[in-house]
C-alpha positions in Angstrom: -51.0 49.6 -145.8 -52.3 53.1 -147.0 -49.4 53.0 -149.6 -50.5 49.5 -150.4 -55.0 50.4 -150.8 -54.1 53.7 -153.4 -51.6 50.9 -155.4 -55.3 50.0 -155.9 -57.4 52.5 -156.2 -58.4 52.4 -152.6 -59.3 55.6 -151.3 -57.1 57.1 -153.8 -58.0 60.4 -153.9 -58.4 61.1 -150.3 -54.9 60.0 -149.2 -53.6 63.5 -148.3 -52.4 65.2 -145.5 -53.1 68.8 -144.6 -51.5 72.2 -145.8 -49.0 73.7 -143.4 -45.2 73.5 -141.9 -43.9 70.6 -140.3 -40.8 69.5 -139.1 -38.5 66.7 -139.7 -36.0 66.3 -136.8 -34.7 69.7 -134.5 -35.1 72.5 -137.3 -34.4 76.0 -136.5 -34.1 79.1 -138.3 -31.3 78.5 -140.7 -32.2 74.9 -141.5 -33.6 74.4 -145.2 -37.2 74.3 -146.6 -38.5 71.5 -148.7 -41.6 72.4 -150.5 -43.8 69.2 -151.9 -47.2 68.0 -152.2 -50.0 67.1 -150.2 -50.3 63.5 -151.4 -49.7 61.3 -148.5 -47.5 59.3 -150.5 -45.1 61.6 -151.2 -45.4 62.9 -148.0 -43.8 59.6 -146.1 -41.4 59.1 -148.9 -40.1 62.6 -148.7 -40.3 62.7 -144.6 -38.8 58.9 -144.6 -35.6 59.8 -146.8 -34.6 62.8 -144.1 -34.3 60.8 -141.8 -31.1 62.3 -140.0 -31.6 65.4 -141.4 -32.9 69.1 -139.4 -35.4 70.3 -141.9 -38.6 71.9 -142.5 -41.0 70.8 -145.0 -43.3 72.8 -146.5 -46.6 71.0 -147.5 -48.9 72.7 -150.4 -52.2 72.1 -151.4 -52.5 70.1 -154.6 -55.6 68.3 -154.1 -53.8 64.8 -153.0 -51.7 64.8 -156.2 -48.2 64.0 -156.3 -46.0 66.3 -157.4 -45.3 65.5 -161.2 -49.2 65.2 -161.9 -49.9 68.3 -159.6 -47.6 70.5 -162.0 -48.2 69.4 -164.6 -52.2 69.8 -163.9 -51.3 72.9 -162.5 -52.2 73.1 -158.7 -48.7 73.1 -157.8 -47.8 76.4 -159.1 -46.6 79.5 -157.5 -49.2 81.1 -156.0 -50.5 78.2 -153.9 -46.8 78.3 -152.7 -47.0 81.9 -151.9 -50.2 81.1 -149.9 -48.7 78.6 -147.6 -45.6 80.7 -147.1 -48.2 83.3 -145.7 -50.4 81.1 -144.0 -47.4 79.5 -141.9 -45.9 82.6 -141.6 -42.7 80.7 -142.5 -40.8 84.6 -142.9 -41.0 84.5 -139.3 -39.6 80.9 -139.0 -36.8 80.9 -140.4 -33.8 83.3 -141.4 -33.2 83.0 -145.3 -34.9 83.3 -148.1 -35.0 80.2 -150.1 -36.9 77.0 -151.2 -36.0 73.6 -152.3 -38.8 72.5 -155.1 -38.9 68.8 -156.4 -37.2 69.5 -159.7 -40.0 67.4 -161.6 -42.2 70.8 -160.1 -40.4 73.3 -162.3 -43.0 72.7 -165.5 -45.4 74.4 -162.8 -44.0 76.9 -160.7 -43.0 80.6 -162.3 -39.8 81.0 -160.2 -39.7 84.7 -161.0 -42.9 84.8 -160.0 -43.0 83.1 -156.6 -39.9 85.6 -156.1 -41.6 88.8 -156.6 -44.9 87.8 -154.8 -43.0 86.0 -152.2 -39.5 87.0 -151.5 -38.6 83.5 -151.7 -36.8 82.1 -154.4 -36.8 78.6 -155.7 -33.4 76.2 -155.6 -34.2 73.4 -157.9 -34.0 69.9 -155.6 -33.2 66.2 -157.4 -36.0 64.3 -158.9 -35.5 61.4 -156.4 -36.3 62.4 -152.6 -33.5 59.8 -151.3 -31.0 62.1 -153.2 -31.7 65.0 -150.6 -29.2 64.3 -147.9 -27.1 64.3 -150.4 -27.5 67.3 -152.4 -28.6 69.5 -149.0 -24.7 68.4 -147.6 -23.2 69.4 -151.2 -24.2 73.1 -150.7 -27.8 72.3 -152.3 -25.9 71.4 -155.9 -27.2 68.1 -157.9 -25.1 66.5 -159.9 -25.7 65.4 -163.4 -27.3 61.9 -162.3 -29.7 63.5 -160.0 -31.4 65.7 -162.4 -31.5 62.4 -164.3 -35.0 61.1 -164.6 -35.7 57.3 -164.7 -38.6 55.3 -165.1 -36.9 51.6 -165.1 -38.8 48.1 -164.7 -39.0 48.0 -161.2 -40.8 51.7 -161.5 -43.4 50.9 -164.1 -44.7 47.7 -162.5 -45.4 49.3 -159.0 -48.0 51.9 -161.2 -50.0 48.5 -163.2 -52.3 47.7 -160.0 -54.2 51.0 -160.4 -54.7 50.7 -164.2 -55.9 47.3 -163.8 -58.2 48.5 -161.1 -60.0 51.0 -163.2 -60.6 48.4 -165.6 -61.2 45.7 -163.2 -64.7 47.4 -163.1 -66.0 47.0 -166.1 -64.7 43.9 -166.6 -67.0 42.4 -163.8 -69.6 44.9 -164.8 -69.6 42.9 -168.7 -69.5 39.8 -166.8 -72.8 40.5 -165.2 -74.4 41.7 -168.6 -73.2 38.1 -169.9 -75.1 36.1 -166.8 -78.1 38.3 -167.0 -78.0 37.5 -170.9 -77.3 33.3 -170.4 -80.3 33.5 -167.6 -82.6 35.1 -169.5 -81.7 32.8 -172.3 -81.6 36.4 -174.6 -78.0 35.6 -175.9 -75.6 32.3 -174.9 -72.2 33.5 -174.7 -69.7 31.3 -173.2 -67.5 32.6 -170.4 -64.4 30.9 -171.9 -65.6 33.0 -175.3 -64.6 35.7 -173.4 -60.7 34.5 -172.9 -59.6 36.7 -175.8 -60.6 40.4 -174.4 -59.3 39.7 -171.5 -55.9 39.2 -173.5 -56.2 42.4 -174.9 -56.7 43.8 -171.5 -53.6 42.4 -169.8 -51.7 43.2 -172.9 -53.2 47.1 -172.6 -52.8 47.2 -169.0 -49.9 45.0 -167.9 -47.6 43.9 -171.3 -47.3 47.3 -172.5 -46.2 49.2 -169.4 -44.2 46.8 -168.1 -42.3 46.0 -171.6 -42.7 49.9 -172.5 -39.2 50.9 -174.0 -38.6 47.9 -175.7 -41.8 48.0 -177.9 -40.7 49.5 -181.1 -42.5 53.1 -181.6 -43.1 56.4 -179.6 -46.7 56.6 -179.4 -48.4 54.4 -176.5 -51.5 54.0 -178.5 -49.5 51.9 -181.4 -47.4 50.1 -178.6 -50.7 48.9 -177.1 -52.4 48.4 -180.9 -48.7 46.4 -181.7 -49.3 43.9 -178.6 -53.2 43.7 -179.2 -52.0 42.6 -182.7 -49.7 40.1 -181.9 -52.5 38.6 -179.1 -55.3 38.4 -182.1 -52.9 36.6 -184.4 -52.1 34.2 -181.4 -55.8 33.5 -180.8 -57.0 33.1 -184.5 -53.9 30.8 -184.8 -55.2 28.7 -181.9 -58.7 28.8 -182.0 -59.2 29.2 -185.9 -62.6 27.4 -186.6 -62.6 25.4 -189.9 -66.0 26.7 -190.6 -66.8 29.6 -193.3 -67.7 31.5 -190.0 -64.4 31.3 -189.1 -63.4 34.5 -191.4 -65.6 36.1 -189.5 -64.6 35.6 -186.0 -61.3 36.1 -187.3 -61.7 39.9 -188.4 -63.7 40.8 -185.5 -60.3 39.7 -183.5 -58.5 41.9 -185.4 -60.9 44.7 -185.1 -61.8 44.6 -181.6 -58.9 43.3 -179.4 -56.0 45.6 -180.9 -58.1 48.6 -180.4 -59.0 47.6 -177.0 -55.6 47.1 -176.3 -54.4 50.3 -177.7 -57.0 52.2 -176.1 -56.0 50.7 -172.6 -52.0 51.7 -173.1 -53.2 55.4 -174.0 -54.3 55.1 -170.3 -50.6 54.7 -169.1 -49.6 58.3 -170.4 -51.1 59.7 -166.9 -48.4 57.8 -164.9 -45.3 57.9 -167.3 -42.9 60.4 -167.5 -42.3 59.4 -171.3 -44.5 62.1 -172.0 -46.5 65.3 -171.6 -49.7 66.7 -171.8 -49.0 68.3 -175.3 -48.0 65.2 -176.3 -50.7 62.9 -175.2 -53.6 65.4 -176.1 -51.7 65.3 -180.0 -51.8 61.2 -179.7 -55.3 61.5 -179.2 -56.9 63.3 -181.3 -55.7 60.4 -184.0 -55.8 57.1 -181.5 -59.1 57.4 -180.0 -60.7 58.0 -183.1 -59.3 54.9 -184.6 -60.3 52.8 -181.3 -63.5 53.3 -181.5 -64.1 52.7 -185.4 -62.4 49.8 -185.5 -63.7 48.6 -182.1 -67.3 49.4 -182.9 -67.0 48.2 -186.4 -66.0 44.9 -184.6 -68.5 45.1 -182.2 -71.3 45.4 -185.4 -69.4 42.5 -187.2 -69.9 40.4 -183.9 -73.7 40.6 -183.7 -74.1 40.2 -187.2 -72.5 37.1 -187.5 -74.7 36.0 -184.5 -78.0 37.5 -185.3 -78.1 38.4 -188.9 -75.3 36.0 -191.0 
C-alpha cells in the first residue's frame, strides 16, 4: 500500500527509513555489506530479493531519494557512506573491509576517496536487486547481463502515475478558474472545448513515456512535441469549422498543444535511465524557451480571437 501511494505522489518525500545498519537473515562478521538509499521502496525491494541470504544492509541518508537519482543529485556519496560507517561502528561488526554498492550509484561515489576516509573498498553490484543472490553466489562477480541497464515498457508504465499527479493538480485548478469565469459570466467556456488540451496532457504525460523508444529523435522535448503535433492535427481535421475564425482556432491548437506536450514530456527525463544531468540541462536551454514562446503566442491569439477579432 505504501508503494502504491508513493507511485501516486501521496506522502512521497516521507517514504523513507532511518539510516543505519540492518541485518537480513542471520548475518555474521563475514557476511557481505550492501549499501543502499533510505528510500523505503528501494529498501523493501532489496530486502525482498535477499530472502534466504545472510547479509548486512547499510542504509545511508539520501533524503528519501532512490539510488540512481540520489547519486545524480550528489546525496549518495562517499562522505555520507563514511559517516554511516562510523555511526554504526561497522568496522567492529564485520571482519572484512568490502562494501557492495549498487551499480547505479557509481556516478555519485568516488570509490578511491571512500577507501581513504573509511578503509572500506568498493565493489559495484548488479543493476537490479533481483540479481544480487546470483552475484553474491558467484564470488561478487557480475555477468554482462547484470551490468546492462534496461528500461522496458513495464518499467516506464509504473512511473507514469507520478507524472500525472503533478499535472492533475494544475488541471483541477484550471477547471476551477473556468467554473468561476462561467459562473460570473466573464467568459463563457465550454468544458468540451478543453478536451484538446487534455489530449495534449495525455500525449505528454502518458503516451510519450510509454512509446519513448519508438518515437523518432533523441530529445524528450522533440518526442513530446511530435506527439502533440499529431494530436493537434487530428483535432483540427476532426473539428475544423467552416467559418473564417477556423484558421485562427487551428493556429491556436498548433501553437499550444505541441508545446504543452513537449514541456510535459521533458519532465519525464527525471524518471528515465535514457538521460544524464548535463544532457537534460542542455535540452532545457532550447526546449523550455521554445515551448514558452509557442504557447505564449497561442494564448495571446486565443484571447485576441475571443475578445478582439
